[in-house]
C-alpha positions as CSV (number, residue, x, y, z in Angstrom):
1,M,-5.3,-18.7,2.8
2,S,-5.1,-14.8,2.2
3,R,-2.6,-14.0,5.0
4,N,-0.1,-16.7,3.5
5,R,0.1,-14.5,0.3
6,L,1.6,-11.8,2.3
7,D,3.9,-14.3,4.3
8,R,4.9,-16.3,1.4
9,R,5.8,-13.4,-0.8
10,F,8.1,-11.6,1.9
11,A,9.8,-15.1,2.6
12,E,10.3,-15.5,-1.0
13,L,11.9,-12.1,-1.5
14,A,14.1,-12.7,1.6
15,K,15.6,-15.8,0.2
16,E,16.3,-14.0,-3.1
17,G,17.9,-11.1,-1.1
18,R,15.9,-8.3,-2.2
19,A,13.1,-6.0,-1.0
20,A,9.5,-6.0,-2.1
21,F,8.2,-3.3,-4.4
22,V,4.9,-2.2,-3.1
23,A,2.8,-0.2,-5.5
24,Y,-0.2,2.0,-4.2
25,I,-3.0,3.3,-6.3
26,M,-6.5,4.6,-5.4
27,A,-9.4,2.4,-6.2
28,G,-11.7,4.0,-8.8
29,D,-9.0,6.7,-9.5
30,P,-9.9,8.3,-12.2
31,N,-12.7,5.8,-12.9
32,A,-13.3,2.2,-12.5
33,A,-12.4,0.8,-15.6
34,T,-8.9,2.7,-15.8
35,A,-8.2,1.9,-12.3
36,Q,-8.9,-1.8,-13.0
37,A,-6.7,-1.8,-16.0
38,I,-3.8,-0.5,-13.9
39,L,-4.6,-2.8,-11.1
40,D,-4.5,-5.8,-13.3
41,G,-1.2,-4.5,-15.1
42,L,0.8,-3.9,-11.8
43,P,2.0,-7.5,-11.3
44,A,3.4,-7.6,-14.8
45,A,5.1,-4.4,-14.4
46,G,6.9,-5.8,-11.3
47,A,4.6,-5.0,-8.4
48,D,5.4,-7.6,-5.5
49,V,2.5,-6.4,-3.3
50,I,-0.2,-3.8,-4.2
51,E,-1.5,-1.4,-1.9
52,L,-5.3,-0.4,-2.8
53,G,-6.5,2.8,-1.4
54,L,-10.0,2.9,-0.1
55,P,-11.5,6.5,-1.3
56,F,-12.5,8.6,1.5
57,S,-13.6,12.1,1.7
58,D,-11.3,13.3,4.6
59,P,-7.8,11.4,4.2
60,M,-5.9,13.3,7.0
61,A,-2.6,11.3,6.3
62,E,-2.7,12.2,2.7
63,G,-1.0,15.0,0.8
64,P,-2.8,16.9,-2.1
65,T,-1.9,14.3,-4.7
66,I,-3.8,11.3,-3.0
67,Q,-6.5,13.6,-1.6
68,R,-7.2,14.7,-5.1
69,A,-7.2,10.9,-6.2
70,A,-9.6,10.3,-3.6
71,Q,-11.9,13.0,-4.6
72,R,-11.7,11.8,-8.3
73,A,-12.6,8.4,-7.1
74,L,-15.5,9.5,-5.1
75,K,-16.8,11.5,-7.9
76,A,-16.7,8.7,-10.3
77,G,-19.0,6.5,-7.7
78,M,-16.3,4.3,-6.2
79,T,-17.3,2.7,-2.9
80,V,-16.1,0.1,-0.5
81,A,-18.3,-2.5,-2.3
82,G,-16.7,-1.4,-5.6
83,T,-13.2,-1.6,-4.3
84,L,-13.8,-5.1,-3.2
85,A,-15.5,-5.9,-6.6
86,M,-12.1,-4.6,-8.1
87,V,-10.0,-7.0,-5.9
88,A,-12.5,-9.9,-7.0
89,Q,-11.9,-9.3,-10.6
90,F,-8.2,-9.0,-10.2
91,R,-8.3,-12.4,-8.5
92,R,-9.8,-14.0,-11.6
93,R,-6.3,-13.4,-13.3
94,D,-4.0,-13.3,-10.4
95,A,-4.1,-15.7,-7.3
96,D,-0.6,-14.9,-6.0
97,T,0.0,-11.2,-5.7
98,P,-0.9,-9.9,-2.2
99,I,-3.3,-6.9,-2.0
100,V,-3.5,-4.8,1.0
101,L,-6.4,-2.2,1.4
102,M,-5.4,1.2,3.0
103,G,-8.2,3.5,4.3
104,Y,-10.0,5.1,7.2
105,L,-12.2,3.8,9.8
106,N,-15.5,5.3,8.9
107,P,-16.6,3.5,5.9
108,I,-15.6,0.1,7.5
109,L,-17.5,1.1,11.0
110,S,-20.6,1.8,8.6
111,K,-20.3,-1.7,7.1
112,G,-19.5,-3.3,10.4
113,Y,-16.2,-5.1,11.2
114,E,-17.4,-8.6,10.8
115,R,-19.3,-8.1,7.5
116,F,-16.4,-6.1,6.1
117,A,-13.8,-8.8,6.8
118,A,-15.9,-11.5,5.6
119,E,-16.6,-9.8,2.0
120,A,-13.0,-8.6,2.1
121,H,-11.8,-12.3,2.4
122,L,-14.3,-13.6,-0.2
123,A,-13.0,-10.9,-2.5
124,G,-9.4,-12.0,-2.0
125,V,-7.9,-9.2,0.2
126,D,-4.8,-10.2,2.2
127,G,-4.4,-7.1,4.7
128,L,-5.7,-3.8,5.8
129,I,-4.1,-0.8,6.8
130,M,-6.4,1.5,8.8
131,V,-4.7,5.0,9.2
132,D,-6.8,6.4,11.9
133,C,-7.3,3.4,14.1
134,P,-5.3,3.7,17.1
135,P,-3.8,0.5,18.9
136,E,-5.9,0.8,21.9
137,E,-9.0,0.7,19.7
138,A,-7.9,-2.0,17.4
139,D,-8.8,-5.2,19.1
140,P,-12.4,-5.7,17.5
141,L,-11.2,-4.9,14.1
142,A,-8.1,-7.2,14.7
143,D,-10.5,-9.9,16.0
144,A,-12.8,-9.7,12.9
145,L,-9.7,-9.7,10.5
146,E,-8.1,-12.7,12.1
147,A,-11.3,-14.6,11.9
148,H,-10.9,-14.1,8.1
149,D,-7.2,-14.6,7.7
150,I,-6.6,-11.0,7.0
151,S,-3.5,-9.1,8.2
152,L,-3.7,-5.9,10.2
153,V,-0.8,-3.9,9.1
154,R,0.2,-1.4,11.4
155,L,1.9,2.0,11.0
156,A,5.1,3.3,12.7
157,T,6.4,6.6,12.2
158,P,9.6,8.8,13.2
159,T,7.7,9.7,16.4
160,T,7.1,6.1,17.6
161,D,9.5,5.9,20.4
162,D,10.5,2.7,22.3
163,K,8.0,3.0,24.9
164,R,5.0,3.1,22.4
165,L,6.3,0.9,19.7
166,P,5.4,-2.5,21.5
167,A,1.8,-1.3,21.7
168,V,1.9,-0.1,17.9
169,V,3.0,-3.5,16.8
170,R,0.7,-5.5,19.0
171,R,-1.4,-7.9,16.8
172,A,0.4,-6.6,13.8
173,S,0.7,-9.3,11.0
174,G,2.0,-9.5,7.4
175,F,4.4,-6.5,7.8
176,V,4.8,-3.2,9.4
177,Y,4.5,0.0,7.4
178,Y,7.2,2.5,8.5
179,V,6.3,6.0,7.7
180,S,9.8,7.6,6.7
181,V,8.9,11.3,7.2
182,A,7.0,13.1,9.8
183,G,3.9,14.6,7.6
184,V,1.6,13.6,4.8
185,T,2.2,11.5,1.8
186,G,3.9,13.0,-1.3
187,V,5.6,15.9,0.4
188,K,9.0,15.3,1.9
189,L,11.6,12.8,0.6
190,A,12.7,9.8,2.6
191,D,16.5,9.6,3.8
192,A,18.0,6.1,3.7
193,D,20.4,7.1,6.7
194,T,17.9,7.9,8.8
195,V,15.4,5.3,7.9
196,A,18.0,2.4,8.4
197,P,18.0,2.5,12.2
198,A,14.3,2.9,12.4
199,V,13.6,-0.2,10.2
200,A,16.0,-2.2,12.3
201,R,14.3,-1.1,15.5
202,V,10.7,-1.8,14.5
203,K,11.6,-5.1,12.8
204,A,13.1,-6.2,16.2
205,A,10.2,-5.2,18.1
206,S,7.5,-6.6,15.7
207,G,9.4,-9.8,14.2
208,L,8.1,-8.8,11.0
209,P,9.1,-7.3,7.7
210,V,9.1,-3.7,7.4
211,A,8.2,-1.6,4.3
212,V,9.0,1.9,4.0
213,G,6.7,4.5,2.5
214,F,6.0,8.4,2.1
215,G,8.7,10.2,0.5
216,I,9.7,7.9,-2.4
217,R,9.1,9.1,-5.7
218,T,11.9,8.2,-8.0
219,P,13.7,4.9,-9.0
220,E,16.8,6.1,-7.5
221,K,15.1,6.9,-4.2
222,A,13.5,3.4,-4.2
223,A,16.7,1.8,-4.7
224,E,18.3,3.8,-1.8
225,V,15.5,2.6,0.5
226,A,15.3,-1.0,-0.8
227,R,18.9,-1.3,0.4
228,V,17.8,-1.1,4.0
229,A,14.2,-2.1,4.3
230,D,12.1,-5.2,3.5
231,G,9.8,-3.4,1.1
232,V,9.4,-0.1,-0.6
233,V,6.0,1.7,-0.8
234,V,5.6,4.3,-3.7
235,G,2.0,5.9,-4.1
236,S,2.0,9.6,-4.9
237,A,4.3,9.3,-7.9
238,L,2.1,6.6,-9.5
239,V,-0.9,8.7,-8.7
240,D,0.6,11.8,-10.2
241,E,1.2,9.7,-13.4
242,I,-2.5,9.4,-13.5
243,A,-3.4,12.9,-13.0
244,G,-0.8,13.7,-15.7
245,G,-2.9,11.6,-18.3
246,L,-6.3,13.4,-17.5
247,D,-7.5,15.9,-20.0
248,E,-7.5,19.2,-18.3
249,I,-11.0,20.2,-19.6
250,S,-12.8,17.1,-19.2
251,G,-10.9,15.2,-16.6
252,A,-11.2,12.1,-18.8
253,P,-8.1,9.9,-19.0
254,N,-6.1,10.0,-22.3
255,E,-5.5,6.8,-24.1
256,N,-1.9,6.6,-22.6
257,V,-2.8,7.0,-18.8
258,T,-2.6,3.1,-17.9
259,E,0.5,2.8,-20.0
260,R,2.1,5.8,-18.1
261,V,1.4,4.5,-14.6
262,L,2.7,1.0,-15.7
263,S,5.7,2.4,-17.3
264,L,6.9,4.2,-14.0
265,A,6.0,1.1,-12.0
266,A,8.2,-0.9,-14.2
267,A,11.1,1.5,-13.6
268,L,10.4,1.7,-9.8
269,A,10.4,-2.3,-9.8
270,K,13.6,-2.4,-11.8
271,A,15.3,-0.4,-9.2
272,V,14.1,-2.1,-6.2
273,R,15.1,-5.4,-7.7
274,S,18.5,-4.6,-8.5
275,A,19.3,-2.2,-5.6
276,R,21.0,-4.9,-3.6
277,V,22.9,-6.5,-6.7
278,R,26.7,-6.4,-6.4
279,T,29.2,-6.2,-9.1
280,A,32.5,-7.7,-8.9
């Protein structure tokens, strides 16, 4: 049961008294083979949940780092079908690590909600984040996802006030993604003192775990946020490691690109895992 993977993972981590490390990469960046190798290696590097970006030509919530990743992936030929094929291949090795897709509505609308949900479930997808799907228009998508046991993960932001919050978290499941800063990915830094009361407010309204993303680039910042949230999402920093491992002229990955990404993921995971450990 795909949704149970998310629920089970967050329940297990709550018992352990620690936050989840949620690692984001873009499907197909910089090419299908390298992205698959990184995806397959993330659980061993310490990722508790994986967020896999659906490449889109106009990702309005993303900063330059993830915009360029989407462009590289599209240029390399990645599609929605290709992304689901990546998940299916991952599932041949890993039946337990939750995978949440993050993307934009147009490619899903083109395929059709029901068809997409059915194919995503078959591939082994556990959740979906649709950045540009407002709550007022989400029911048809939510219906299709629920029919195939896929969580609709909703986004809350610093501008989501108490009046708006109930609508935002309605029909949300799995967890709520709290955007820690106003703006796009990979630009500003999160502040744990500001995030903490927001996480508590969103958790009370939704009854779900709250993972915090945007503005978390270092192990130190990840640990800081892990002390106040149920999950810590890191994307741009990992994607920057991919970009840094590409040949400047050809754009082809160097031999160490997968190792670079997984090494940073391991450092981030270690920071998140040890964030709440108390010493005598």
